[in-house]
N, C-alpha and C positions, 0 to 999 in steps of 0.2 A: 469754916468750910469749905473748900474746893468746891466750885460749880462744877456739875457733871448731868450725864445723861445717862438712861437704862436702857438699851434695847434687849428685849427677851425675845427668844422665837415664839412665832407663829402658832405652835402648838405645842406641849406638854409646859411641865414647871422645870425650871434650872435648877440643877444642884451645886453650881458653882458659877463663878465668875470670873470673867476675864478683862483686869484694868487695859485701855487705850489711850496712849499718851502722845500728842503730837511735839513736832519739834518747834527750834524761837520762832517765834511770831508766827506760829500754827493757832488753831483752835479746835474746841473737840469736833465739830463737824469735820475737819480734813480726812477722818478715818471712819466716819458713818457708814460709806458703802462698803469696805473691807468688813467692817463689824457685821452689819448686817450680813454676807453671804456667811461668813464667822458662824456664827448661831444658826441659822441655817442649815449649814454641813454640820454641825458637832454638836450631837444629842446630848441634852444637858445642860448645855451652855449657856449663860448670857453674858451681854457686853456693857461695861462703865466705860463709858466716854468722858474722859478728865480735860477740865482746862488747868491749866498749869497755873502755878503763881504769878500774875501779873501776865496773864495771857486770856483773851475770851473773856468770858463774864467771873472771872474771878483775880480784881484787881483792886490793889490799895493794901495790900498784907504786909506785917510791918518784917522788917530787916532781921537779922543777914540775908540777904541775897544770893544766895549760894546753891550747888547742888544737891547739899547734904538738907537744907532746908524747903528746896522742894521736895525732896526724897520723904521728910517728916511730915511734909502736907499730904501728901497721899497717904500713910500710913495712918495719919488722924481720919482721913477721910474714911478710909477702911476701918477703922473703929468704930467712927459716927452711924455707919451705914449698917453693921452687925450682919453682914454678908458673906459667906463664905467664899472670898476668894482665894482663888488656886490658879492665878494666871495674871501675867502682866505682859502687854506689846509695847515697846516706843521706837519712836524713828527720832536719831538725830540728839538734839538735845533730849528728849525723851526717853533711848537710848541708856542715856549714862544715867538718866535719873532711877530704872529699871535697876542698873546694876547696883545704885548705891542704896536702893531700896529693898534691894535683896539680901544684902547682910546680915537682915535683921529676920532670916526666912527660916532659919536652922530646925530642925523638926518637922516643919510645916511642906507637903506636897505642893509643888509651885512648877508651873510650867511659864519659861519665860521666852520671850523672844524680844534680841535688839536688832533693830533695821537698821543698816548702813550708819554703824554710829561705832566708830572704833575706842576701844577702852583707853589708847592710850593717852597723854598727856601732848598740847600741842601749843604753836605760836597761837595768842587770841583770835589770828584773822588768820589762820593758817590754813585748816581745811573748814575754813566759813567764810571765802573770801566772798563769795555771792552775798550772804549775810551780812558783811563788814558793808557791801553796797547799798544793798537796800538800808540799813541804818543811817548811813552818809546820807541818802538821798532824803529820806523821810527827818533828818534832824534839819535840813535845809527848807521844809514846807511848814505850813502852818497847821494846827492841831485840830483846826474847824473848820466845816466846810459849808456851802447850800446844798450839799448833794453826794452821794453816791459816784454817781456821774462824774463832776467834777474832781472828785478826789482823784478816781483813776486816772483820767485824763491828766493832770498834774506828775503824776506819778510817771506814766509813760514819758511825759515831757521830758521828764528827769533821767530818763533814760534807763527804765525798767521794760522789761517783756511786760504786753498785756496779760499774760496769765499771772505775773507775779502780781501785778497792779489789782487783779480782781483776787487773788488770793488776800492779799495786805487788805483789801475792801472790807474782809471779814470783821475785820478789829474796830469796823466803825460805828458807834452806838448814836442812837439818835436822841436829840436833847429836846428841853420841851418845848422850844421853838420851832421844831421841824429840822433842825441843820442836824450835822453829823459832825461828832468829832473823835479823833482816832485814841483809841482806849487805854492802850498800854503805855507808861512812862518809859521814856525811850533810853534813861539812867539806868533805872533798874534791869531792863534788857540785857544793856551793858556788862551789867554786873553780873546777871546769870551766864552771860558767854563768856566772860573770863574765868569765871571759875570751872566753870564746864571745861574751856580750855588748858586750865593748868591740873586739873584732878587726872590723875593715871588711878586706875580702876581694874589693871589685868589681875591684882590678887584675888578678886571676884571669882576673874574666869577662869584661872585656874585652880581654886578649889571654891566655888561655889557650895551653898551649903545644902547638904543630904537633907530632903532626897529632891533639891531640884535640877529640874532638865532645862539645859540655857542652849538656845541655837541662836546664833548668831548669824544675820543675811547680810551678804554686802552684792551690791548692785556694779557689775562688773565697770559700767563707764564712770564712774562715782572716783573720787580722789580723796575720799574720807577715809581709806582703809590703805596705809603704804604698803610696799613690798614686803619688808620688814615685819609690819603687822599681819599680814596674810601668813606668811611663813609662821611668825609664831604661836597664830592661832592655830595652825594646821598640827603644827607639834602638839597642842594640848589635846586636841582634839582625838590625836593617835594616843596617846596617853589615857584619858579618862572619857569612856562612852555616853557619859551623863551631857558633854557639850558636843555640839557640831557646830559646823560651819555649812553655809550654803551660798553660791554665788549665783545670782541671776542677770541672766544673758541681755544684752542689750537694753539695759536698764540705767538711768542716770541716779541721781542722789534720791530722788522723790519717786522713789520704787513705788510708792500704790499709786501713784498716777501712772508712771510709763509702764509697770508690767502687774496691774493686778491681778491679771487669770495668775499668772506663775506665783506672784505671792499667795495668793489666796489657795492655790494648788499644795505650796508647802505648810501653809497653817492647818489644812484638812486633810494632810497627807494619810496614808492608808495606816502608816506607821506608829500615827497617835493614837492614844484613847480615845475613844466617843464618847464614854459616860463616864 
């Protein structure tokens, strides 16, 4: 079962749960701040922060390592928990996992948020150039380190920004001798990226299962959505009131880092049900 954490509101019993899913090489901790603000603002909701396969503490799951397998993992977690899951949010890779997971939600009220993840098929290193660069850097470094600081220093020396190095360090695991090892298998990560790239999920966006609502959030300074993607999505939202598009100004791909207030405002907007 996928590793996960549950965030409940400080007061009141939750009656429904929102899944939060990170992007490639992220962990469930990435969305903790936004999830905490979400559950405090949306009465009756709690959050389930998920480590997707071969991320965080969800290591060593068997193949195939595909988007469909990742979505199946999430569905299995949902069944195992037995909680009333009525929503899901996914960023980047996690956004496409949400769309894949959504295919089997017919007849179940579900509120879905896809954060800066185009439904289009792309080149494997197309809209994930930064990720490709990170993977290349990691592939040239050892897996074991004397300390977190040594890992961060090596990653920055390899040309990655300090913020990226600190973020990647969340994947370090302490060994019995007190050193650190990088958890995810980079071969599995590459397989997930390749399947993410070749998977087209526009059919789900065109006709999400009823009674789902689907909100796609685009970071204005990101290249994840092409101009053609934006035009196509605009046409869908004009035809289907259950699908919405939101553009977050002055934000790059890491929307929850660049514009957390704007993102939380969307997730807790007055037009959303609160109970």
